[in-house]
N, C-alpha and C positions, 0 to 999 in steps of 0.2 A: 440678569441670572445668566451666566457664560456658560455657551455650549461645554458638552461632557467631551474630555478627551480619552480616548481609548489609543494604546499600541497592539500590536498584533508581530509577535517577534516568528518570523521562520516566512518566506515565500518562495511555500509549497504549493497545492493547491490548496489543503487544508486552510494555512494561512489566508491567501488568496480572497478564498470564499467567506472566512470568517471575518476577514477587513468588509467585504462588500456586504456582507450581512446586516453586519453594524450601522452602514448606510441605510438599508432600506429599512430598518426597523426606527433611527434614528435618525433622520435627513440632516437635523443641523450638527450633528455630532463630529467634531475632529479626529479624523483614523488617518493614524499613520503606521506604514507597514516597515519593520527593521529586516533584514535578509544579508546573511551574513557573505554570502558570494556575490559577483558580478552580474548576476543574472537571475530571473528566477527559474524554480523546476529542475535546479542543478542535480540534486538528489533524488530520493526515491521518486516524485513525480514524473521526472526526466527519465529515469532508468526502469522503471516496470515494464510490464508488454501491452498495456494501452487497453486490458479486456475490463468489459464493464459487467460486472456478473450481475446475475440475474436474481441471487438468493437461494441457490439448491441446499447449501450445507449448513446453515447457521440457525441454530437456536431458536426455537421460534418464541418469542418473547423477548427477547435477548436485544440490544441496542446495536448489535450489528443486522439480525434480520429487519427489524424495524425499519432503521435507517437505510440500510440498504436498498430495500423496496420503494421507500421512499425518493429514496435520491436517485435512484435508475430516472422515473420520472421527470425528476426536476432537472437531470444533466440532460436526458433525452430533447428535452424541450429550450435546454439552453442553447444546444449546440444549432438547433433549429432557429433559433431565434437571432444566432448572432454567427451563423453558417459556418460551424467548424465541425469539420468531419466526423461522423459517426456512421456507422455500418452494423447492422442487428444481423451477423452472419452466422451468428448459429453456432450452439456447441452440443458433441456429444460425447459421453461417457462412455465409455469401453472395457468392457467386463471380459476378460480371456480365460475366466474358468467360474467353474461352480461357484466357490466363494463368494469369487468378485459378485457375480451376479446375484447372490441372498443381497449384499449391501445395499445394491441398488433400491431394494424394498426401503431402508432407513430413509433413503437421502432422494425418494419419492414422497415418501410419506410429507418429510420437510418441506420439500419445495410447496405440496401444497397446500400444507397448514399456513406457508408464510406467503402465497399467494401471487406466487410465480406464474405466468401464463403459459399455454402452451404444451406443458411439459407430457412427453408421450414413451412408453418403453418401444423398446426395439426388437426383433431380433435380429438373429445374425444377417439374414438377407435383406430386412428392413435396413438394417445399420449400412450394408453396403451398395443402398440405392441413394442414401446420402452420402457416403461417403465409400468412392469407389476401390481406395487403393487402402483404405484401413480392413484390419479382420476381428473381430471376437465375435463371440458368443452369444453376446448379446448387448443393450446400450439402453441407454436415455437420453432422449433430446432436448433441448432446452431452446425450443427457437428464437428467443430474446432476447439470449445472451450476445451482447454487442461488442464491437472494439471503436476506440474512439482516439483520439489528437487529448490526451492530457495535458502535454504542454501547451497548447494551442488555448484551452481554457481554463488554465493560470493565466496565460498573457490576457486573454479577453477579462478575466477577473479584476487583474491588476490595474488594464487600462479604465475600466467602471471605474475603479476607487477613484482613480486620479482625475478623472473625467467628472466626479461628484465632487471635488473638491479636497480630496485625499491625498496623502505623500507615499509616496514605495520608496524607503533609502536604501540603496544597493550596497553592497560593500562594506557593511557596517554591521560589525561583531558586536553583539551580549557579551559585556567581561560582570557585570553584577548587576543585583535589584536591590533596591534600599526602600524599604514601608516607609513613607514622610506622612505620619497623620492620616490627613483624608488623599492620601495619593499614594502614586507607586512612582521613584528615581529610578530611571537604567542608564548603566554610564555602557558605554562603548567603544572603541575604536574603530575609523576611518582611514580612508587611504593618505586624509589631511592631518589625522589627528586626533585626540579623543575627543568623546560626543556625551552630551549627559540633558537627557529631557523628563520631565516629571508629567506623567498621567493620570485621569482619574481611577482607570482601571490596564491590566493587561492581561494580554491571553497569551498563553507560549502555544506555538504549533512548530514544536523542533526538530520533530522527526526522531533522529540518531542520537540527538544531544536532551531529548526530552526528560534524561534522569539526573543531569548534570544543571536544569536548565531550573529545573523545579525546585531542586535543592535550594538554588542561591535565591530563591522564594521565600524558604523556610519551609518546602516538604518536605518528605523521607527521601530518602535516597533508593529505596523501593517502591515499585518491584525497580530495577534495573534492567539496563538496554542491555543486550547482546546481539553485535551486529555478525548475521549470517549474510555472506554472497551467493548470489545468483549466477552462475555464469551461461549465458547462451550460444547455442549457435545457429546459422543463420542458412538455408536450403537456399543452394544457387537459382537465380531466375529460372531457367529450363528446368527444373523440378520442383517450383511450389504449387503447378497444380496436383501435386498429391494430395492434395488438403482443400475443402471446398471453407471449411469453418474449422471451429476450434474442435480439437481431441484431446482429451481429457483423461487419465488413466482414473478408476474410482479410488477415491479414498481409502486407506487402510488407517482406521481409527487407532492402532498398534505404534504407529509414527509419527511423527510434529509434522513433518512437510510432505505435501504431494507427492512428487516425483515430475519425470520428463513430460513434458505435455508439449503440443505444435498448437503453434499460433500467430495465424496471418495477423498482418499489422494494414491500419489506412496508410501508409505509405506503400503496401504491396509486398514488405519484405516477408517471408515465412521464421517466425523465431522457433527452435529445436531446445527444449529445458524448462526452468532451469534447476541446476542441480540446488544444493545446500551445503555450503561448507561454512567453516567459522572465520569470518574474515580477520585478519591480522591486526587493521585499523579499523575504527570505527569510520573509514572514509577510505578503506583498503579495499580498487575494486579489482586489484592482480592480486599475485602472489609477491609481489615486488614490492607492494606496501605497507611497511611495517610501523606500527607505533608500538615501541618497547610499553609505555604510559600504558595507551588501551587493552595490553596483551597481560601487563600485573593486573588491570580494575578485573578482566574477565576471568583471571585463575584466580584471582584469591574471592573470587566471589562464593561463598558453600552454595549457591543455586546454581550455578553452572557446572560447579564438581558433582553435584548430586544429578545434575541433566545428564552430564557426559558419562557415569558411570550406569545411567539407565539404558542410554543410546550410543553404545560408543562402535556396535554393530554398523548399525545406519550409517553412524560417520565415516567406519572407514573405506564403506562400500561409497560417500557422496566423494569421497576426496579420490577412490581410484578412479571416478569419471571425471573429476576436474582435470587429473595427471593424463587420465587416455582417451584421445577421440573414438576409440575404438570403441572402447568399454560405452563410452556420451553412447553414441550412435546407436546401440546394439539396445540399451533400454529405449530410443524412440521406435527402433524397427521391431520390439513386439506388437506396436500397433501398427506398424506401415514397414509391412515384409518386402518392399521395394527398395526402400530407400537405404541409401549404401555411404560409405566413408567418405568416398571424392562426391557425395550429393553436395555436401555442409563447405560451409567457410566458419571465423571466430565473427563472433558475436560482441554485444556487450554486454556486458555484467549490470548486476545493482547491488544493492544492500536493503535486508529486511532489519528494518528497527522492531527487534523484539524482545518487550519486557518479559521477564524470568523473575517469577518469586523467589524466594529463598527454598523453598519446596523442591526446588527445582520445575516445577510447573511452568507451562509457559501461561502468560494471560491471553486469553482467547477471545473475549470482548472487548468491548473499546473502553477507556478506562479513564475519565475527568474529572481530576480533582481541585479542590480551590483550598487557597489561603490568603484569607483578606482580600485583598483586591486584585489578586492572581487568579487566574485560572489554568489550567497545564494540561495538554492532552496527553496521558501518560502512556496510553498505548492505541496506534489508530492503524494496527496492520491491514492488510486487505481484509474485505473490499474496502477500505479507507477511500481507497481516490474514486470510485464509484459511487459511494456515500456523501460525498464531501458537501455537496449544498444541503445534506440534508443533516450531514452532522454538523456544520454551519448554523441553521436555525437550531439545534439543540443548543450547542454552546453558547450563544447569543443569549439563549434563553436562561443559563444557567449563569450567566454573568451577570442578568438582569434581575435575578433573584425569582424566576419562572418557573425553573426547572433545577432539581437537586442532584448534584457531582455525583458520579459513581466510584 
């Protein structure tokens, strides 16, 4: 009997993790990764802030909560084993007024329910002991929240796939999926021409294109991915000492995105941001990159129009921050009063592939679907990178029929 063959489409951290987990579970399997770019971790994995989330915000019992908590331990151990940068620098949630202080109660309760270690409420004075330049009336400290080199993790996972007999095909873009009896045929294009391969099972980890690729496999077009760009500034090297660890706002449940925060990285940079503005293309990392097709698709979607009617004021505020550095810095200065416009330089940007229902609601939890022999990650926003190794375990269980897709 021949070994089972699997294809994983997508070379971000989730695709690499799923490919490696397939080999762990089935050492004889033939595993192939298709990635359309000429490098791994080119999009969400390589353009996020590098935070290893501890599990403060997620609804207890949800996939996000369960897989985040397991994923943290797996990721930490993986980094230690493979000598990849991982720093448990800690995080403080900063309450600026009594309303925000009250919101800390629910977050603290969720953190305890999720088993997040070391959570501690802070007075304003205790907050300043941890972060001398940060001001707030209260806080919540998560000492186990960490930062990591996610692209480094992705590359190492892919190396392990190849070391164990798998194949990683870069510059290989999926164009179609065809169910073929007991298998699946993938067609694509490469720099040298078209490609067609047959596999027993396929896993789609395609991020920004998750709805498109799932639809090719016979799944529904909903939820639809709506791309939101997050832009960052960077502290100048001489001002990086303004923070010791991660400094975050208290989430406002009325709004869909978190707001500006300060994030040290393992390379020494300190990021300020992100905002959240509608991207003008699925891979539109700046205002100059526009795709008429992508924009038409978003604007024509009932779900986005309903979302926009509900949150247009927030959208205007976020766009103002994008167009004005002074406004952007002012949002961060609420937490670090010493921060000045001249303390920052332009930083990177990323795209959040946010799945949205036709109702206009954002899909909150991870969502995985199966059509025949194709399994698709339909929604995998933060903390997906943190949870990647645990998500891979879960996805492989779904592929092998040990777990039900969401």
